[in-house]
N, C-alpha and C positions, 0 to 999 in steps of 0.2 A: 421474530424479527424485532430488533431494537429500533425505536423511533423517538425523536424529540423535536421540539421547536426551538430554534435559535434565532430570535428576532424575526426577520423576514424570511428565514429559510426553514424548510422541513428537512431534517436529516434522518436517514434510515440506513441500517446495516443490512446488506444482503450477502450471504455466504456462498462461496463456491465449494463448500464442504471442508473437511479436515483431511490431514495427511500425516503419515509418520515421519518424524525428523530426528536424526541422531542427536542425542543430548549433548555430545561433545561439539558437534557442529553448531548447535543452537546457542551454546554458552561459551564456546572458545576456551580461554584459559581459566575460567571460573571453575573451581573444584566441584565435582559432583556432590560431595557432602554438603555443599552450600546450596547449589541450584535445585537439588532434588527436594529440598524443603518447600520450594515454591511451586515446582512443576514435577509431577511424578513421571517416572520412566518405567517401561516394561522390562522383561528379562533380557531383551536384546539392546537395551539402553535407548529405545525410541521414546520420544515424547510425542504428544498430539499437538500439531500446529493447525491454526485456523487460516482461512482465506477470506478476509473481510473486505468487501467492497463497500464504498460509501455512496449512496444515492442522495443527491441534493436537489430538492425541488424548490424552485424560486419563481417569482413573478415580479417583473420590473417594468415600469412605464415605458422604458426605451426598448427593451429586448423581449418583453412579453413573458409568457410562461416557458420555463425551460427545465429539462431533466438532465442533470449533470452526474455522470458516473465516474468516480475516482477508483481506478484500478479494476482489472477485469479477471483476476484470479488465474488459475492454472490452465483453464481451457480444456480442449478436447484433442489436441494434436501432439501429445507426448509420444516419443519413440517407445518401442517395446522395452528397451533397456531402462528408460526413465520410469516407465510404469512399474517395473519390478521394484524400483526404489521407493516411489512415491504413491503408487496407485494412480487412479484417474478419477478423482471425485466428480468434477464436471457438473456441479449442481447450480451454478449461478443463473443460467437462463431459466431453469425450472423454478427457482426461488423468486426470481423477478416476476415470472408469469403468475405465480401464486399471489404476488402482491399487486397484480393488475398492471404490470409494466411489460410491454412488448419491446423487442429490439428496435422497432421503428419509432418508439416513443423517446429514445435517448437522443438528445441534441448534442451533447458534448461528452467526450471521454478524455480523462486526464490520467496519464501514467506518470508515477513518481520516478520510476526508472524502468529498464527494459528486461529485467530478469523474467524468466519464463513463468514464474508463479505470480507475477503482477500484471502481465499483459496477454495472458493466454487466450482469452476470449475476444481480443481485438479482432481476430479473424477466425473464419471457419473454412473447412474444405467443403465445397459444393460442386458436384459434377466434375470432380477432378481438378478444380481450380480453387485458389485461395481468394476468398471474398470477404469484405467487411461484415462482421457480425451485426454491427449497428449501422445500417446503410445510410441513414440521414445524418449521422453524427460527424462533427468536426473532432478530430483526435489531436491531442497535444502530448508532447514528451520532450525531455531535455535534449538539446542538440548535442551537448558533450557526451551524453550517454549513448546516443545513436552512433556518433563517430567512433566511440570506443567499441561498441558492439560489432562494428564492421571488422575489427581486428582485435579481439580480446586476447588476454594472456592465456597461456596453457592452463593456468590455475583455475580460471573461471569460464572457459569457453563453453562448457556444458550448460551454463546458465542462460545462454542466449540462443533463441530460435528465430532466425531471420524472418520466417513467414508471419511472425506476430507483428512485424512493423515495416519491413522493407516494402511490401506492396502498397502500404498506405502512404509512405513517404513518396514513392514513385508516382502515385496517382495524384498527389497533392492533397489527399484527404487528411494527412497528418501534418501539423505544423510543429516545427522544431523550435524550442524556446531557449533563449539565452539565459533566462533566470530573472525573477522579480516581476514578471508580467502580471497584469490583471486580466484574467480570462473573460469574466463578465463582472459587472458591478458587485463588489463585495467578496469575490473569489479570486485569489491570486496564488502565485507560486513563489517559493523561496528556497534557495539552495542550502542543503545541510549535508556537506560531504562527510565521508567516513566509510559507510557501507560500500559505496562507489564514489568516484570522484565528482560526479555530477548529479547525484540524487537530489530530488527536490521534494519539499513538503507542500501540501495544499492547505491554504489558510482561508477560512470562511469567517467573515466579520460582518456583524450587523449591530449598529449602535455600539454599546459597550460590551457586547458579548462576542467571543471568538472561539472557534473550534479549529483544530489543526490535525490533519491526517499526516502524521509524522513518519509514516512508512517504516523502513527497516532501521532507522536510527534507534528506535525503541520498538521492536516488534511485538512485545507483550508487556504486561504489567510487571513481570519478573525482571525486565531489563531496564528499569528506571534508574537504578544506581548508576552513577557516573562511569564506573569502571566495568560494568557488566555489558559486554558486547558479544557479538556472534563470531564464531570461527570464520564465517563468510566475509567479514568486514575486510576490505582491501587495505584500509587505512585506519587501524584501530585508535591511534592517537588523535586523529581528526574526529573520530566518533566522539571521543571525550570532549574535545573542544566544541563540537557542534551541540552536544547536550548542554554544556555550560551556557552557550549562547541562547539556546532555546529556553532554558529554565530562567534566564535573566529577565525574560519578558513574560513567559507563560505562567510562572508561579505567582508573581505579584498581580498580574492581570486576570488570574483564575481562568486560564484557557482550558477548554475541554480537549483532551488529547485522545485521538482515535488510534487504536492499535491494530495493525494489519494482520498479525498472526496469533492473536490471543483468542482461543476457541470459546472462552467463557465470558470475558470482560472486554467487549469491543471498544469501550471508551470509559474514561475516568478523568477526575481532576487530580493532578499531581501536586502534592504539598510537601513541605518539610515539617517533620515532627519536632518535639522539644529538644532533641539531641542532634538535629540537623540531618536526619536520615530521610530519604525520599520515600513517600508513601502514596499509594493510589487510593483515592476516595471515589467510589462508584457514583456515577451520575444518577 
């Protein structure tokens, strides 16, 4: 488990495991001869992708102690067809338990978007019903993402599993965000479109230190180049513009970037080297 202190916050990475992902899907139009130098692929062209959730522990005079979970991994509700593609790692709850965190201990859950590998543990099946995995938690997700998920395109409909979010919206346990809101003091969301139209990052700020869960804008350290996106990105040109906007602040202010799908390096500082190339320096 990776942990560090960022001002008033304690940040910890908890993994839902790893899964195989086609290299072409992972890197889109980037040639294999280039991306394979950074991430190896097996004989079937599969790379290993991680499922990193971020637990933020905070204590504030106004709100008290809180445990905030960003992203809930792939979960345990995949169809048989999807299990054939991705397996069913489903390790998040066990890893949280090993760290002394029970589902009842989570106060807030934030989803950056609603693809199945980011909100899978939002809910579980219990006695034939879909119920919240984190019964006390307030859930948050982008409103635009939920609206799109109700009627996605043929291209990406497989990425959405309504049981991960619809019951929470219906019960009022999930709040839909317009973008830019502060969830609790020091923790806010900001839209970075490209992967989807309404994907948001989660920004953690304390004093002069900032960390950002940038989600699928840059899923791994291998994706930090401006033009290296995923085949899954619905708006690849917006991905580039969002990266530019992110770097304009994150690099000079030395933000810690958290990577959702990097199985080895869950966070790093992104810098420009002497020739202007983006490099990741481990925290």
